[in-house]
C-alpha positions as CSV (number, residue, x, y, z in Angstrom):
1,M,-2.3,-18.5,-27.1
2,I,0.9,-17.4,-25.5
3,L,3.0,-15.1,-27.7
4,S,6.0,-14.6,-25.6
5,K,7.3,-14.9,-22.0
6,K,9.4,-12.4,-20.0
7,E,11.0,-12.7,-16.5
8,I,10.5,-9.7,-14.3
9,V,13.0,-9.2,-11.5
10,E,12.8,-6.4,-8.9
11,K,15.7,-5.7,-6.6
12,Y,16.2,-4.0,-3.2
13,P,18.6,-0.9,-3.0
14,N,21.2,-3.3,-1.5
15,G,21.2,-5.4,-4.7
16,N,19.3,-8.4,-3.3
17,I,16.4,-9.8,-5.3
18,A,13.1,-8.6,-4.0
19,Y,10.6,-10.3,-6.4
20,V,10.7,-12.6,-9.4
21,E,7.8,-13.5,-11.8
22,T,7.3,-14.7,-15.3
23,R,4.8,-13.0,-17.4
24,A,3.4,-14.4,-20.6
25,V,1.9,-12.1,-23.3
26,I,-1.3,-13.6,-24.7
27,S,-3.2,-13.0,-27.9
28,P,-6.5,-11.1,-27.7
29,L,-8.1,-13.7,-29.8
30,W,-7.6,-16.3,-27.1
31,I,-8.6,-14.1,-24.1
32,A,-11.5,-16.5,-23.1
33,L,-8.9,-19.2,-22.2
34,Y,-7.2,-16.9,-19.7
35,P,-9.7,-15.7,-17.1
36,N,-6.9,-14.4,-14.9
37,H,-5.4,-12.1,-17.5
38,R,-4.2,-8.6,-16.8
39,I,-4.0,-5.6,-19.1
40,A,-0.8,-3.5,-19.1
41,P,-1.0,0.3,-19.5
42,D,0.0,-0.1,-23.2
43,G,-3.0,-2.5,-23.7
44,T,-0.9,-5.7,-23.8
45,L,-2.7,-8.7,-22.3
46,W,-0.6,-10.9,-20.0
47,I,-0.8,-13.6,-17.3
48,R,1.6,-14.9,-14.7
49,T,3.1,-18.3,-15.3
50,G,5.6,-20.5,-13.5
51,V,6.6,-19.7,-9.9
52,N,6.5,-16.2,-8.5
53,K,8.7,-15.5,-5.5
54,K,9.0,-12.7,-3.0
55,Y,12.2,-12.3,-1.0
56,G,13.0,-10.2,2.1
57,P,15.8,-7.6,2.2
58,D,18.0,-10.3,3.8
59,G,17.6,-12.5,0.8
60,K,15.4,-15.1,2.4
61,L,12.3,-16.4,0.6
62,R,9.1,-15.0,2.1
63,W,6.5,-16.7,-0.2
64,E,6.0,-18.3,-3.5
65,I,3.0,-18.9,-5.7
66,K,2.8,-21.4,-8.6
67,Y,0.8,-20.7,-11.8
68,D,0.0,-23.0,-14.7
69,D,0.3,-22.1,-18.3
70,C,-3.2,-20.6,-18.2
71,G,-2.4,-18.2,-15.4
72,N,-4.3,-20.2,-12.7
73,M,-2.8,-20.7,-9.3
74,V,-1.6,-24.3,-8.6
75,K,-2.1,-25.8,-5.2
């Protein structure tokens, strides 16, 4: 079960966006449904959802990876 979602945005020193991802915090009770989960340093369980994008310093898209609501990559 997804408890909350948060968009993570990293930027280059020049202010351009470097990386964008959406993380969803999941309940420990439902961990079996999310085989691709990660554990944050504070013990929070999370997965990637939606589209993650990496940009170059010039602002051009370098790559993107799509994830479903269970944290699995979508082709």
